[in-house]
LOMARRO-907601 format. One record per residue (C-alpha): residue number from 1; residue in one letter; x, y, z. Coordinates in nm, 3 decimals. Example, Ala and Ser with C-alpha at 12.3 -4.5 7.8 and 13.67 -1.06 7.14 Angstrom:
BEGIN
+-----+-----+---------+---------+---------+
!   n ! res !       X !       Y !       Z !
+-----+-----+---------+---------+---------+
!   1 !   A !   1.230 !  -0.450 !   0.780 !
!   2 !   S !   1.367 !  -0.106 !   0.714 !
+-----+-----+---------+---------+---------+
//
This chain:
BEGIN
+-----+-----+---------+---------+---------+
!   n ! res !       X !       Y !       Z !
+-----+-----+---------+---------+---------+
!   1 !   M !  11.592 !  10.475 !  10.552 !
!   2 !   Q !  11.318 !  10.460 !  10.811 !
!   3 !   R !  11.109 !  10.146 !  10.789 !
!   4 !   I !  10.779 !  10.229 !  10.621 !
!   5 !   L !  10.654 !   9.879 !  10.553 !
!   6 !   P !  10.426 !   9.673 !  10.774 !
!   7 !   V !  10.605 !   9.427 !  10.997 !
!   8 !   L !  10.285 !   9.244 !  11.082 !
!   9 !   T !  10.168 !   9.064 !  10.768 !
!  10 !   A !   9.864 !   8.860 !  10.686 !
!  11 !   C !  10.018 !   8.534 !  10.575 !
!  12 !   I !   9.775 !   8.351 !  10.353 !
!  13 !   S !   9.834 !   8.018 !  10.180 !
!  14 !   L !   9.658 !   8.005 !   9.847 !
!  15 !   A !   9.584 !   7.744 !   9.587 !
!  16 !   L !   9.738 !   7.813 !   9.247 !
!  17 !   G !   9.652 !   7.586 !   8.960 !
!  18 !   G !   9.524 !   7.323 !   9.200 !
!  19 !   E !   9.850 !   7.303 !   9.397 !
!  20 !   A !   9.906 !   7.465 !   9.735 !
!  21 !   F !  10.211 !   7.676 !   9.809 !
!  22 !   A !  10.444 !   7.467 !  10.024 !
!  23 !   R !  10.589 !   7.742 !  10.244 !
!  24 !   T !  10.481 !   7.769 !  10.606 !
!  25 !   G !  10.371 !   8.093 !  10.769 !
!  26 !   K !  10.711 !   8.120 !  10.939 !
!  27 !   E !  10.892 !   8.075 !  10.608 !
!  28 !   I !  10.671 !   8.333 !  10.440 !
!  29 !   A !  10.739 !   8.582 !  10.719 !
!  30 !   A !  11.113 !   8.527 !  10.681 !
!  31 !   V !  11.096 !   8.591 !  10.306 !
!  32 !   F !  10.885 !   8.904 !  10.363 !
!  33 !   D !  11.137 !   9.034 !  10.617 !
!  34 !   A !  11.417 !   8.977 !  10.365 !
!  35 !   G !  11.227 !   9.213 !  10.136 !
!  36 !   V !  11.207 !   9.470 !  10.418 !
!  37 !   V !  11.583 !   9.448 !  10.470 !
!  38 !   A !  11.646 !   9.495 !  10.097 !
!  39 !   Y !  11.403 !   9.787 !  10.081 !
!  40 !   D !  11.553 !   9.961 !  10.383 !
!  41 !   A !  11.897 !   9.921 !  10.225 !
!  42 !   G !  11.773 !  10.093 !   9.909 !
!  43 !   N !  11.797 !   9.774 !   9.702 !
!  44 !   Y !  11.458 !   9.826 !   9.543 !
!  45 !   E !  11.510 !   9.581 !   9.258 !
!  46 !   Q !  11.578 !   9.297 !   9.501 !
!  47 !   A !  11.292 !   9.397 !   9.733 !
!  48 !   F !  11.051 !   9.417 !   9.442 !
!  49 !   K !  11.150 !   9.071 !   9.318 !
!  50 !   I !  11.114 !   8.920 !   9.666 !
!  51 !   W !  10.767 !   9.064 !   9.718 !
!  52 !   W !  10.658 !   8.997 !   9.360 !
!  53 !   D !  10.735 !   8.627 !   9.406 !
!  54 !   L !  10.556 !   8.630 !   9.744 !
!  55 !   Q !  10.249 !   8.835 !   9.654 !
!  56 !   Y !  10.006 !   8.545 !   9.612 !
!  57 !   E !  10.106 !   8.394 !   9.946 !
!  58 !   D !  10.116 !   8.711 !  10.153 !
!  59 !   I !   9.871 !   8.998 !  10.121 !
!  60 !   A !  10.115 !   9.255 !  10.266 !
!  61 !   A !  10.372 !   9.157 !  10.003 !
!  62 !   M !  10.106 !   9.217 !   9.739 !
!  63 !   R !  10.041 !   9.563 !   9.880 !
!  64 !   N !  10.414 !   9.640 !   9.881 !
!  65 !   V !  10.446 !   9.540 !   9.516 !
!  66 !   A !  10.170 !   9.788 !   9.435 !
!  67 !   M !  10.334 !  10.054 !   9.652 !
!  68 !   M !  10.666 !  10.016 !   9.471 !
!  69 !   L !  10.495 !  10.030 !   9.132 !
!  70 !   R !  10.315 !  10.345 !   9.243 !
!  71 !   K !  10.639 !  10.508 !   9.361 !
!  72 !   D !  10.834 !  10.386 !   9.056 !
!  73 !   Q !  11.084 !  10.213 !   9.282 !
!  74 !   S !  11.142 !   9.919 !   9.051 !
!  75 !   T !  11.146 !   9.964 !   8.677 !
!  76 !   A !  10.910 !  10.213 !   8.514 !
!  77 !   R !  10.551 !  10.088 !   8.529 !
!  78 !   P !  10.221 !  10.245 !   8.433 !
!  79 !   P !  10.018 !  10.360 !   8.737 !
!  80 !   R !   9.729 !  10.140 !   8.625 !
!  81 !   R !   9.935 !   9.831 !   8.709 !
!  82 !   A !   9.967 !   9.951 !   9.068 !
!  83 !   V !   9.592 !  10.007 !   9.083 !
!  84 !   T !   9.522 !   9.652 !   8.964 !
!  85 !   I !   9.740 !   9.497 !   9.233 !
!  86 !   Y !   9.610 !   9.734 !   9.500 !
!  87 !   E !   9.257 !   9.629 !   9.404 !
!  88 !   R !   9.334 !   9.263 !   9.475 !
!  89 !   A !   9.486 !   9.340 !   9.814 !
!  90 !   A !   9.206 !   9.584 !   9.899 !
!  91 !   E !   8.938 !   9.332 !   9.808 !
!  92 !   A !   9.110 !   9.084 !  10.040 !
!  93 !   G !   9.063 !   9.327 !  10.328 !
!  94 !   L !   9.406 !   9.484 !  10.386 !
!  95 !   P !   9.349 !   9.835 !  10.531 !
!  96 !   T !   9.681 !   9.974 !  10.405 !
!  97 !   A !   9.596 !   9.866 !  10.050 !
!  98 !   Q !   9.245 !  10.009 !  10.079 !
!  99 !   A !   9.383 !  10.342 !  10.203 !
! 100 !   D !   9.661 !  10.353 !   9.942 !
! 101 !   L !   9.422 !  10.280 !   9.657 !
! 102 !   A !   9.173 !  10.539 !   9.782 !
! 103 !   N !   9.455 !  10.794 !   9.799 !
! 104 !   M !   9.554 !  10.718 !   9.439 !
! 105 !   L !   9.194 !  10.757 !   9.326 !
! 106 !   L !   9.147 !  11.085 !   9.511 !
! 107 !   K !   9.468 !  11.225 !   9.362 !
! 108 !   G !   9.393 !  11.102 !   9.010 !
! 109 !   E !   9.722 !  10.914 !   8.983 !
! 110 !   A !   9.583 !  10.665 !   8.731 !
! 111 !   G !   9.328 !  10.883 !   8.555 !
! 112 !   E !   9.072 !  11.142 !   8.659 !
! 113 !   P !   9.021 !  11.187 !   9.035 !
! 114 !   D !   8.740 !  10.957 !   9.147 !
! 115 !   S !   8.599 !  11.035 !   9.492 !
! 116 !   K !   8.302 !  10.804 !   9.438 !
! 117 !   A !   8.527 !  10.501 !   9.388 !
! 118 !   A !   8.748 !  10.607 !   9.678 !
! 119 !   L !   8.462 !  10.639 !   9.928 !
! 120 !   P !   8.394 !  10.268 !   9.997 !
! 121 !   L !   8.768 !  10.205 !  10.029 !
! 122 !   L !   8.799 !  10.482 !  10.286 !
! 123 !   Q !   8.498 !  10.347 !  10.473 !
! 124 !   A !   8.652 !   9.999 !  10.480 !
! 125 !   A !   8.994 !  10.122 !  10.597 !
! 126 !   A !   8.879 !  10.388 !  10.845 !
! 127 !   A !   8.868 !  10.155 !  11.145 !
! 128 !   N !   9.239 !  10.084 !  11.114 !
! 129 !   H !   9.412 !  10.354 !  10.907 !
! 130 !   P !   9.460 !  10.718 !  11.017 !
! 131 !   L !   9.500 !  10.863 !  10.666 !
! 132 !   A !   9.173 !  10.698 !  10.563 !
! 133 !   Q !   9.011 !  10.848 !  10.873 !
! 134 !   F !   9.139 !  11.194 !  10.777 !
! 135 !   Q !   9.025 !  11.172 !  10.416 !
! 136 !   L !   8.685 !  11.032 !  10.514 !
! 137 !   A !   8.651 !  11.314 !  10.768 !
! 138 !   Q !   8.711 !  11.565 !  10.488 !
! 139 !   M !   8.422 !  11.409 !  10.297 !
! 140 !   F !   8.186 !  11.432 !  10.593 !
! 141 !   E !   8.297 !  11.788 !  10.665 !
! 142 !   T !   8.212 !  11.905 !  10.314 !
! 143 !   G !   7.955 !  11.651 !  10.199 !
! 144 !   A !   8.187 !  11.558 !   9.911 !
! 145 !   G !   7.951 !  11.695 !   9.649 !
! 146 !   G !   7.662 !  11.486 !   9.776 !
! 147 !   L !   7.851 !  11.156 !   9.811 !
! 148 !   V !   7.790 !  11.157 !  10.188 !
! 149 !   P !   7.563 !  11.367 !  10.410 !
! 150 !   Q !   7.749 !  11.666 !  10.551 !
! 151 !   N !   7.799 !  11.582 !  10.919 !
! 152 !   L !   8.046 !  11.778 !  11.128 !
! 153 !   D !   8.005 !  11.551 !  11.431 !
! 154 !   V !   8.120 !  11.248 !  11.231 !
! 155 !   A !   8.399 !  11.458 !  11.079 !
! 156 !   R !   8.512 !  11.563 !  11.428 !
! 157 !   Q !   8.526 !  11.203 !  11.548 !
! 158 !   L !   8.727 !  11.094 !  11.247 !
! 159 !   Y !   8.961 !  11.393 !  11.268 !
! 160 !   A !   9.013 !  11.330 !  11.640 !
! 161 !   S !   9.101 !  10.965 !  11.580 !
! 162 !   A !   9.338 !  11.052 !  11.295 !
! 163 !   A !   9.500 !  11.328 !  11.501 !
! 164 !   S !   9.556 !  11.090 !  11.792 !
! 165 !   R !   9.751 !  10.867 !  11.553 !
! 166 !   G !   9.981 !  11.137 !  11.425 !
! 167 !   I !   9.800 !  11.308 !  11.135 !
! 168 !   K !   9.883 !  11.675 !  11.201 !
! 169 !   E !   9.645 !  11.803 !  10.934 !
! 170 !   A !   9.360 !  11.630 !  11.118 !
! 171 !   A !   9.444 !  11.815 !  11.440 !
! 172 !   E !   9.442 !  12.143 !  11.246 !
! 173 !   R !   9.103 !  12.074 !  11.086 !
! 174 !   L !   8.966 !  11.979 !  11.428 !
! 175 !   R !   9.087 !  12.312 !  11.565 !
! 176 !   I !   8.931 !  12.503 !  11.276 !
! 177 !   I !   8.583 !  12.346 !  11.289 !
! 178 !   G !   8.579 !  12.359 !  11.669 !
! 179 !   P !   8.417 !  12.132 !  11.926 !
! 180 !   S !   8.064 !  11.997 !  11.906 !
! 181 !   P !   7.793 !  12.207 !  12.071 !
! 182 !   A !   7.758 !  12.116 !  12.438 !
! 183 !   N !   7.403 !  11.986 !  12.392 !
! 184 !   A !   7.465 !  11.802 !  12.065 !
! 185 !   P !   7.365 !  11.432 !  12.074 !
! 186 !   A !   7.637 !  11.174 !  12.026 !
! 187 !   T !   7.669 !  11.059 !  11.667 !
! 188 !   A !   7.765 !  10.707 !  11.577 !
! 189 !   L !   8.071 !  10.685 !  11.356 !
! 190 !   T !   7.982 !  10.541 !  11.017 !
! 191 !   G !   8.167 !  10.352 !  10.752 !
! 192 !   A !   8.385 !  10.126 !  10.966 !
! 193 !   P !   8.289 !   9.762 !  10.917 !
! 194 !   A !   8.384 !   9.490 !  11.158 !
! 195 !   T !   8.720 !   9.325 !  11.096 !
! 196 !   T !   8.698 !   9.015 !  10.881 !
! 197 !   Q !   8.958 !   8.758 !  10.787 !
! 198 !   A !   9.129 !   8.852 !  10.462 !
! 199 !   T !   9.108 !   8.597 !  10.184 !
! 200 !   L !   9.236 !   8.596 !   9.830 !
! 201 !   S !   9.093 !   8.418 !   9.530 !
! 202 !   P !   9.338 !   8.209 !   9.324 !
! 203 !   P !   9.533 !   8.448 !   9.101 !
! 204 !   P !   9.537 !   8.436 !   8.723 !
! 205 !   P !   9.860 !   8.311 !   8.567 !
! 206 !   A !  10.107 !   8.596 !   8.566 !
! 207 !   A !  10.472 !   8.650 !   8.485 !
! 208 !   Q !  10.688 !   8.925 !   8.630 !
! 209 !   P !  10.651 !   9.231 !   8.405 !
+-----+-----+---------+---------+---------+
//
């Protein structure tokens, strides 16, 4: 199986119940990588357990727990559980979690499709995630029912960035809407905040489901 998980993780030591996790960043990275090895080998139960135990020390592990819940790659879980974990990782500033959660909301995987809730997640992830760029571009191309102002120049910029990072559908949309008029003023890209350090609040007590 091709590796689909992030190798670069945001290793974050957190306080839980007044006591700090004892593992170092190097130790956390080694545990995370053990989860990657298990996942790539198709041992989803082991990978899920590794990342579940690591999720409050490593934000990428938290995102991977949510991803596996979403894909039903552990035991059967309700989609809402994936949303809850994605929300924690997204609030901490992880672009992949923001983009994944927005994608779930747009597709209605845990209820009715919710473009309004997805919009700020796409805006937050767009600086770093090509799928978020593509989906945000779609909103600016159409106006998303009034959620954003219809702006083809912004859509073009987002499509172009997503296409340059391998999103074929973005290249096709860019071809369809065509280039900007030659005399059109440059438009600043919106919805991409500056990168900030991800932080997590202490988690509530939780046992593996």
